[in-house]
C-alpha positions as CSV (number, residue, x, y, z in Angstrom):
1,M,46.7,347.5,77.0
2,N,44.2,345.5,75.3
3,V,43.0,342.7,77.8
4,T,40.6,340.6,75.2
5,G,42.8,338.0,74.8
6,I,43.3,336.9,78.6
7,L,39.5,337.5,78.7
8,N,38.7,335.3,76.2
9,G,41.0,332.7,77.4
10,I,39.6,332.7,80.7
11,K,36.1,332.4,79.3
12,K,37.0,329.0,77.9
13,H,37.1,327.7,81.3
14,V,34.7,330.1,83.4
15,A,31.9,332.5,82.9
16,L,32.8,336.1,84.0
17,T,30.3,338.9,84.9
18,N,31.1,342.4,83.7
19,E,32.0,343.3,87.5
20,E,34.7,340.2,87.6
21,A,36.2,341.3,84.1
22,Q,36.6,344.6,85.0
23,F,38.2,344.0,88.2
24,L,40.7,341.4,86.8
25,S,41.5,344.2,84.1
26,A,42.2,346.6,86.9
27,S,44.4,344.4,88.8
28,L,47.0,343.6,86.0
29,N,49.9,345.5,85.1
30,H,51.3,345.8,81.6
31,T,55.1,345.3,81.0
32,R,57.3,344.8,77.9
33,L,60.4,342.9,77.9
34,D,63.1,343.1,75.0
35,Q,65.1,339.8,74.2
36,G,67.3,338.8,76.7
37,E,65.4,340.9,79.8
38,Y,64.5,339.3,83.0
39,I,61.1,338.9,84.8
40,E,62.2,336.9,87.3
41,V,65.6,336.4,88.9
42,S,67.1,333.5,91.1
43,G,67.5,334.5,94.6
44,E,64.7,337.3,94.5
45,I,61.1,336.8,95.8
46,S,58.5,336.4,93.1
47,N,55.7,338.9,93.7
48,S,53.4,338.4,90.6
49,L,52.1,336.0,88.6
50,I,52.8,336.2,84.7
51,Y,50.6,336.1,81.8
52,V,52.1,336.1,78.3
53,H,50.8,338.2,76.1
54,S,52.8,337.9,73.4
55,G,56.3,336.8,72.9
56,C,58.3,333.9,74.7
57,L,59.7,333.2,78.0
58,M,62.1,330.8,79.1
59,T,62.1,329.5,82.8
60,Y,65.3,327.9,84.3
61,F,67.4,327.0,87.3
62,T,71.1,327.2,87.5
63,Q,73.0,323.9,88.3
64,T,76.0,323.9,91.0
65,T,78.1,323.2,88.0
66,G,77.0,326.7,86.4
67,T,74.9,324.9,83.9
68,D,71.4,326.4,83.0
69,Q,68.5,323.8,83.1
70,V,65.6,324.9,81.1
71,I,62.2,323.8,82.8
72,Q,59.8,325.6,80.6
73,F,58.9,327.6,77.8
74,S,55.9,330.0,78.0
75,T,54.4,331.5,75.1
76,A,51.2,333.6,74.0
77,G,48.5,332.7,76.2
78,W,50.4,331.0,79.1
79,W,50.6,331.8,82.5
80,T,53.9,331.5,84.4
81,G,56.1,332.4,87.5
82,D,57.6,330.8,90.3
83,L,54.5,329.6,92.5
84,S,56.4,328.4,95.3
85,S,58.5,331.9,95.7
86,L,55.0,333.7,95.1
87,T,53.1,331.4,97.8
88,S,55.8,331.1,100.3
89,G,57.5,334.5,100.1
90,E,60.9,332.8,100.0
91,P,63.6,333.7,97.1
92,S,62.8,332.0,93.7
93,S,65.0,329.1,92.5
94,Y,64.3,330.1,88.7
95,T,65.3,332.6,86.6
96,T,62.9,333.8,83.8
97,R,63.8,335.7,80.8
98,A,62.7,336.9,77.3
99,L,63.7,334.9,74.3
100,T,61.8,337.2,71.9
101,S,60.3,340.6,72.7
102,C,57.6,340.2,75.0
103,E,54.3,342.0,76.2
104,L,53.3,340.6,79.6
105,L,50.3,341.0,82.2
106,L,51.5,340.9,85.9
107,L,49.1,340.2,88.3
108,P,50.7,340.9,91.9
109,K,50.3,338.4,94.6
110,I,48.4,341.1,96.7
111,R,46.1,341.9,94.0
112,M,45.5,338.0,93.2
113,D,44.6,337.4,96.8
114,E,42.1,339.8,96.5
115,L,40.6,338.7,93.2
116,L,40.3,335.2,94.7
117,Q,38.9,336.4,97.9
118,R,36.2,338.3,96.3
119,Y,35.2,336.2,93.3
120,P,35.1,332.7,94.0
121,V,34.9,332.0,89.8
122,F,38.5,332.9,90.0
123,E,39.4,330.0,92.2
124,K,37.9,327.8,90.0
125,Y,39.7,329.3,86.9
126,F,43.2,329.1,88.6
127,R,42.3,325.4,89.8
128,I,41.9,324.5,86.0
129,I,44.9,326.3,85.0
130,F,47.2,324.8,87.9
131,Q,45.8,321.4,87.4
132,N,46.3,321.5,83.5
133,S,49.9,322.6,84.4
134,L,50.6,320.0,86.9
135,I,49.5,317.5,84.1
136,T,51.6,318.7,81.7
137,H,54.5,318.6,84.2
138,Q,54.1,315.0,85.5
139,N,53.7,313.8,81.6
140,R,56.9,315.4,81.1
141,I,58.5,313.6,83.7
142,I,56.8,310.3,82.5
143,Q,58.3,311.0,79.0
144,A,61.8,311.8,80.8
145,F,61.7,308.5,81.9
146,T,60.0,305.9,79.4
147,H,60.3,307.8,76.0
148,T,63.6,308.0,73.9
149,A,65.6,311.3,73.0
150,D,64.2,311.4,69.5
151,E,60.5,310.8,71.0
152,R,60.8,313.6,73.4
153,Y,62.3,315.9,70.6
154,Q,59.0,314.9,68.2
155,N,56.7,315.7,71.3
156,F,58.8,319.0,71.8
157,Q,57.8,319.7,68.0
158,Q,54.3,319.0,68.3
159,Q,53.9,321.2,71.7
160,Y,55.7,324.1,70.4
161,P,55.8,324.1,66.5
162,Q,57.2,327.6,66.1
163,L,59.9,327.7,68.7
164,E,62.6,326.1,66.9
165,Q,62.4,329.3,64.6
166,F,63.9,331.3,67.2
167,V,65.2,329.6,70.1
168,P,68.9,328.6,70.3
169,L,69.3,324.8,70.0
170,K,71.4,324.6,73.5
171,Y,68.1,325.7,75.3
172,I,65.9,323.1,73.4
173,A,68.6,320.6,74.3
174,S,68.9,321.5,78.2
175,Y,64.6,321.4,77.8
176,L,64.8,318.0,76.3
177,G,67.4,316.8,78.9
178,M,70.4,316.1,76.3
179,T,73.3,317.5,74.8
180,P,73.2,320.2,71.8
181,E,75.7,317.8,70.0
182,F,73.1,314.8,70.8
183,L,70.2,317.0,69.6
184,S,71.9,318.0,66.3
185,K,72.6,314.3,65.5
186,I,69.0,313.5,66.3
187,R,67.9,316.2,63.8
188,R,70.3,315.2,61.3
189,N,69.1,311.9,61.5
190,R,65.4,313.1,60.9
191,T,66.7,315.2,58.1
192,K,67.9,312.1,56.6
193,G,65.2,310.1,57.2
194,K,62.9,312.5,55.1
195,S,64.8,312.5,51.9
């Protein structure tokens, strides 16, 4: 698989030598998922960091009521995976599945550890990526407490402008912390406001 996309994404944050780029490329495993297939399953240990080359993944956990709570959508150019499970070796609390056909690059934990040990530039790169991820999650928590449902929906549309075309309404509603019925009402009101 062509790894130009992932290398270009990395080079936005750090400069890589040919040796560093080649080691990373040799460390990645390519996999494809069909819509509905799983890449991580709750209760199993996560053993790879996942880079989305194309498509869209959804990460969620299942509440004691049996309801799935969506915590993240990952689209092309995003890294994802249960870092807690990957780091601790404990079973994952999350399930990640494909909402569309996906092409993924997997960085196995053992290769990631070797990459970080051999090439400090990747320590810097992943620190930047994880910092950005933490900032995004913190902003999402603030929005959950301070923004109206309509404002959260507007922010979702700005962050993920294409997702509504193929993601079922129930998953978007779960991500936003509301019922599908309430999200439908918001969408109807916004449509009326535009006409």
